[in-house]
N, C-alpha and C positions, 0 to 999 in steps of 0.2 A: 413630593410636599404630602400634608397631612390633612385632611378635611376639616372643616370646623365640628363636624358631629363625633369623629375622633377623638378628638382635643377635649370636647364637652363632656364625654365620659372619662376619659385618662384622666385629664385634671382632679374632678373631684375624688376619685379613686385613687389617687398616689395620696394627695392632699389628707386625706382621712389616714392611711396606712403611715402617713409622717408623722402626723401629730400623737398617735401612738405612743406611750413612752417605750423608749429601746435603750439599747445601750449607747447610741449615740446623741440621745436627747438626755438621757441621764448626765453623762458627761459632762454636755455642755450646762446642766444646771450646776454642776457640783463646780467647773471650773468659773461658770458667775458668778459662786458664792466667796469661791477661794483667789479669784484673779479678776474679777472685774468682767465687764461683755467686752470690752477696747480689748484687752488680753487675749480672750477667748476666741477672738477673730482667728488665732492664728492655728488654735485647735481646729477652729472650724473648715479654713482653706485646706489643710490636710484631710479634713473629714470628706469634704467633696470631691477633693482629686480622686480618693478614695472609691466611693458611691460614682464618681464619671468612668471610673476604670471597669468598675463592674459591670455597671450597666452597659458599657460598650460591649464588653466581652461577652454579656448575654443576650445582647440584640445579634452579634454575631456567631452565637453557639458555642463560644469557650466556654462557656461556665458548664455545660454539660460535661467537657472532659474534665474541669478543673474539680467538679463534686466525686468524680469517678477516683480521685487522688487525694484521699484524704490525708496523707502524709503531709503533704504542699499546707494544708489546711494547720494540721496539728503544730508544725514548728510556730507560725505566726501564734497561733492561738496561746499556747502555753509561754512561749515568752514575754506575748502581751498581756498576757492575764497574771504573769507574776510580776511584771512592772506595776501595773496598776493595784494590785494587793499590797507591793511594797509602797508606793505612795500611800495607801490606804493606812499602813500601820504608822508611817512618818505624822501622817494628820492625825492620827489617833492622838500621839504624843504631844502635839501642836509644834510638829519639828518640820526641818524641809521648807522648799521654795514654793511649796503647795498651801501648806498651811495659814490660816487666817492669822495674823499679829494680832496684837493686844490693841493698838492702834490701827486704824485704818489705812495709812499712812506709811506704816511701820514695815519692815522687813523686805526682803529681797523677790521680786516677781520671778516666777518660773520663764525658762530662756525661751524664746521664739520658737526654735528648732526645736527642743523637745514637746511643745505643746503642736507644731505640726505635726510630729511624727507619731505621737499619742494619737492624735485623731486619723491618721493614714491608716495606720497601724488597726486601729478598732475598727475601720470601716471595711478594709480589705480582708482580714481575718475574722471577719463573721458569716460562717456559711448561710444561716438563715438567710442573711441579706442577698447572696447568691441566689439561693433556688428560690426566694422570693422573686428576684427580679426577672429573671430567669422564666419565670409562670406567668410575671406581670405582664413583658414587652411583646414576646411574639404575635398575641393577638391581635395587638395595636398595629403591628407591621405588614403591609400589605406587597405579596411577591409579584405582584405585575408592576410595581413601581421599584425607582433606584432604592436601595437600602441606606443610604448615606446619608441624604435630605433628611430621610424619615427619623433616622436613629438622631441625627442633630437635634432635631426639634425635640424629641422625647427628652433626651439628654438633658439639654436646656431647661427644659418644664420641669425636670425632675431635680436639678440645683439649684433651679428658682425655689421650687417649695421648700425644698429642706434648707436651704439657708435659712428662709424667714421662720420656719420651725425652732432650727439653733438658736437664733434669735430672741425667738419668746421664750424656750425654754431656759436660756443664758439670764435673760432679763428678768424671770422671776425667781433666781437664783442670787441675782445682785439685789432684788427686794427682799428675801429673806434676809440676807446679809445684815440688810441696813436695820429691821428690826430687831436683829441679836449683836449689835456692834461694840459691845463693851465687857470687860472683863469675864462674869461666868457664862453671859450671854457667846462672847466668842469660844470659848473654850466647848461649850454645846454646839456649835455651828462648827466647828472644827470634827468633833467627834461623829456630828451627823455627817457631813460631807466624806469622813472617812470612812464610815458604813456603808454609804454611797457608792463609794469608789471603789473598793473592794469588793462589795456586790458585783459592780459591772466586770471587777476583774475574774472572779469567780464566774460569773457568767459567759464571757468570753473564754474562758480555758477548759469550762466543762459544758457549755451550751452545744 
């Protein structure tokens, strides 16, 4: 188990990091604009699974090995980045399931599966996330105690904070959508969302 003193340091540290805009938070904001918060929960589920896997791997030392095999990351990064850029292009043209329809209740929503995979790939394919968690977690783990219970508590804290921040960003995106919900405003919002989506794709592929 972890001491209250350890958690009192870990919680604000990870909260600050999670609130900082990054690939996953930007993606949550974009999907909040285009899909709504409720639909974006499927992306969040995939992202949280990915973050949880990375955190566990970092805690048991697997991350050190993964960071030494850049080929593994290259496949995820380029495929994931190319897909996000493709979505950005479609949104710029106000086409595809990710684009915002002229009427808020029109159009076809993105499927749950693609949203889930989008979140999972973005989280797992981010080498900066692996490196950060590999540096962050070990100092909070006590070698004199069982690893499993400690890691379970830290991962639970990480996922709780991450989920809260994802919802916050998605809600902000939905609020922006309501401000620009008709005609030219929708086209502008589609292009803003497209630029952000393509930017996340480039960030993922080239970061």
